[in-house]
N, C-alpha and C positions, 0 to 999 in steps of 0.2 A: 461086562456089558454096562453101559452108562444108564443110570436111572433117569426117569423122566419126572418132572414136577407135575403131579396130578392136577394142580390148579391151572395149568396151561391148557387143559382140555375143555372144550365145549361138551355138552351132555352127550350128544350123538357120537362125537369123537371118542369119548370115554367108553361108551357102550360098545362100540366097535372094537376098541383096543382090548377091553377086558375079554370079549368073546373070542376074537381072532388070535390075539397074542398070548392070552393067559388061560384060555378055555374056561372062563368064568361066566356063569349064566347071566343073561341080560338083566334080570330082576335085581341082581346084586348091585347094579350101578346106582339105583335109587337108594339102596341101603347105605352104600358108601357115601353118596352125596349128602344124605341126611345127617350122618355123623359129622361131616366136615362143615357143611354150610348152615345147618340148623342147630346142631348141638355143640359146635366148636370143639370137636375132638380131633386132635391133630397127630395121633399115632394109630396105626392100624391095629396094634395089639389091644387097644381099649374098645374096639368095635365088637361088642359082645354077641351080636346076632350073626356074626360071620364065623365059619368053621376055621380051625387052625390051618387047614390046608389052603383056604382062600386067603387068609392073612399072610401066610408065607409067600404065596404067589405075588400078592400085592407088594409086599416088602422087598421082594427080589427085584422088581422092575420099576417101582414107583416110589416117590417120596412126597411128603406134604410140605411144601416150601414156605413155611411161616417165618417171617423175620424175627430176629431177637429185638426186644425192646431195650435199647441201651440207656435211654433217659426218658423221663416223662415229667412235664411241668404243667401245673394247674393254675389258671388265672385266679387271683383273689378278687377280681372285679366281676367277672361274669361266668366263671366256671369252665371257660374254654380250656381244652387240654391239648398240648402239643407233644407229639411223640417223636423221638429220634429212633429210627428203625434201621437195623443192619442186616443185609442179606448174606448169603453163604460165602460170597467172594469178598466180603468186607465192605462193599459199597453201602453207603448210608443215605437215607432220605428222611425228610420230615413230613409228617402228616398231622392233621388237626381234627379234633372233634369239637363241634359247636352246638350248643343247646338252644333251641327255640321253643316257643309255646306249643307249636304243632308238629315239630319234627326234631330228629337228631341228625345233624348234617356232618358229613366227612369231607374234608378238603384233602385230596390225595394227589400224589406226585406221579408223573408219567416218565420222567427221566432222572438220572442221577446228575444233579446240577442243571444248568441251562445254557445253551449255546447262543442265546440272543443278546445278552449283555445290555439289557435296558438299564439306563443310568440310575434310575431311582429304585431298583430292586437289588437287594442283597444277594438273592439267589444266583443271579448271573455272574456276580463278582467272583464267586468260587470256581467258575469254569464249568465245563461240561465233561462228564466221564463216559456215560453210556446210556442207551435206552433201557428202560425196564421191559421185561417180558410181560405178556398179558397176565400170567400167574402172579408175578411180583406186584403188579398193580392191584389185582384182586386181594392179594394177601395182606395189604395194608388195612383194608376194611376188616378182614377176619381177625387180624391181630389186635386191633383196637377194640373190636366188639368183645373178644374174649377177656381182654384186660379189664374192661369196665363193666362187664356183664350186662350188655345192652344190645339192641338191634338198631343199626343205622338204617334210616329210610330215605336219606337224601344224599346224593353224591355230587360234588363239584370238582372238576379237574382244574383246580386253581392252586395246586401245590407247586412243587419244583418241576421245571421243565415246560416245554411247549408240546402239548398233546398231539397237535396236528403234524408235528415233525416225527412223531412216533405213531403214525396213523393206524397201521395195521394192528399193532399190539393194543392201542387204545380202544379201537372199535371191537376187537375180540374180547377185551376185558369187560366192555359194556354188555356184550351179548351174554357173557358168562354171568355177570351180576344180575342181569335181567331174566335169565332162565328160571322158570318157575320151579324146577327141581333143585335149583341151587339157592341163591339168595332172594330171587324173585323181587328185586327192586324195580319199581315201575320206571319205564323209559322217561316219562315226563318228570321224574324226580332225579334225572341225571343231566348235568350241565357240563358242556365242554367250553372252557374259556381259552380263547386263542388271541395271539398278538396280531393275527391277520395273515395267515397263510392262505392266500386267495384261492389257489387251485384246489386245496383240500376243503375249504368252505364250500366250494362248488360241489365237490363230491358228497359232502354231508347232505346236500339237498336230495340226493338219490337214495340215501339210506332209508330202509323201511322202518327202523325204530324211530319213535317220536321223541327224540332227545332234544334238549334245549341248547341254544348257542349264545355265547357271551363273547363280545368283541372288546378287547382292551385297546381303546382308541387313544385316549390321553392327550390329544392335540387336534385342532380343527383343520390343520393344513400340513403339507409336506415339509415346509421349512422348519416348523417347530417340532414335528414328529421325528424328523431326521436327527434332531439334536438329542433326543432322549431315547429313541428306539431305532437302533441300527437296522432292524429288519425292514424298516420303511424304504430303504434304498432298493430292496429287491421287490417288495410288494407295496408300492405307493398307495396313498389314501384313495385315489380315484378307483384303482383296481380292486382294492379291498371292499369299498362300498358297492361296486358293481357286483362283486361276488355275493355280498350280503343280499342285494336286491334279487339276484337270481335264486339264491337259497330261499328267500322268503316267497318268491313267486311259486316255487315248487312245493314248499311245505306249509305255507300260510302261517307259519309260526312267528311270533314276535321275537325280535333280537334284542338282547340286553347290551347296552353300550356302557362299558366301564370307562370312567373319565376321572383320572387323578388330578386334583386341583393343586397347583404349585404356585406359590406366591411370586408375583412379578414375572410370571411366565405365560400362563394359559388361563387366567381367571378373570379377565376384564369383561366388560359388557361387549366389546367388539369380538372377543373370543366366543362368547355365548352366541352372539348373532351369527358368526361364521359357522359355528357348530350346527346351529339350527338349519342354516342353508345346506350344509353338507348332508344332513340327515333327512332333508325334505323328501316326502313320498315314502319313507320307510316307517313301518310300524315298530316302534322301539320303546323300551324302557331305559331311561338314562340314569345310571347309578353314579352319583358323584362321591368321590372318595378323597378325603383330605390326606395329603401325602404323609407317609410315616417316616420316621428316621431312616436315612438312606445314605449310600456311599458318597454322594455328591453334596450332601448337606442342604438339599432343597428344603424350603420351609413351607408350611401350610398357610393359606390365607386365614384372615380372621373369620370368625363365625358369621358376622354380618355380611362380609364379602361373599362367602359361600351361599348364604341365603339369597342374596341379590342375584347371583349367577343362576341359581335354580329358578328364581322368579322370572328372569328373562326367558328361559327356556319354556316355562309353563305358559307364559304369555304368547308363545309361538305354537301352543297346542300340544306340547310334549308332556308325557308322564315322567316325573322326575322324583328321585329319592336321594336323600343325603344318608349315605351308609352309616349304620350304627357300628361303631368300632368294637371289635371283639379280639381279645387276646393280646392287646398291645403291650401289656406289662410283662408278657413272657415271650415277646418277639414272635407272635403267631399271627399278626395281622397282615394285611395286604402288603406284599413286597418284602416282608421281614424274614421269611423262612431261610434258614441257614445263616442268619446274621450272627447269632451268638457263637456258632461253630467257627465262622470265618474270623471273628474277633479273637477267639481263643488261639487260633492258628497264627494270627498276626502278632499277638503278644509273645508266643513261643519263638517266632522267627526273630522278633526284635531282641529278645534276650539272647538268642544264639548268636546273632550278628554282632551284638555289643561285646 
């Protein structure tokens, strides 16, 4: 009989499974949950308040799917930590811990690789392998917490993959992390970052959890966005912005706009004014990001150029921030996940072909 990953269960699902399938009393569910999600104990044998009979039943039908930490790098600049995690089938993802004054934030992945192939992201260059299950998404948080002996209190789906293309597993993982008997991470401290999957943005507007939405826009029109984000051909700017307006009408939540500044491409005064027109009527926070080293060799504008771009938007009444870079020295910044692994693979290929 195939074992199930206990991390794939929501609380009520686990309660029902233990009672109906294993004949284990309901109150044991919370005991097991406390060991896994609060105490970071990932083997049933170590759960000392359970009888051996209960442990045996759990062991027979369930496993705790925590990935192996293959590599861990720590930034010498800001303490950001990047993890390379490997699941049972050998698939690997990268996840990041970032430290702030008022929170410990985890940047987690939703897919192995990414199918969208944005030209300024290393993640997409490595191709797409598969979706992560809800339990595999959750397990990234648990693995990093145990490794560093801390509690993460902020989650951003800004790692590898497009979370809204793995919608069901992403939403289930959020419900699991939000569950008070599990990790109890507040919904307002969970952000989904999307490249603009318009129909799923619309669906998010009907979700009862008060999660946050971040849109990776990166260009003020279809012509430019098509050049750097192939997804724009399926979900053009106008459709995505309408979906954001519908989402905001339903939720009343501000939308964060992520905009990567690329020299000689999208950073002029005209670009800023066009962006302001595009976002007119939306309550947004515009997060400006200087482009990081990337497969196409795009360069970032000078600091004065970026400041002027921000000023143009502020003059139009928008709230704007220039993102403080974190983890750049370990390839953990925006768009860099999987970069070093890809480069290592390319070096091996070059040596083999030679």
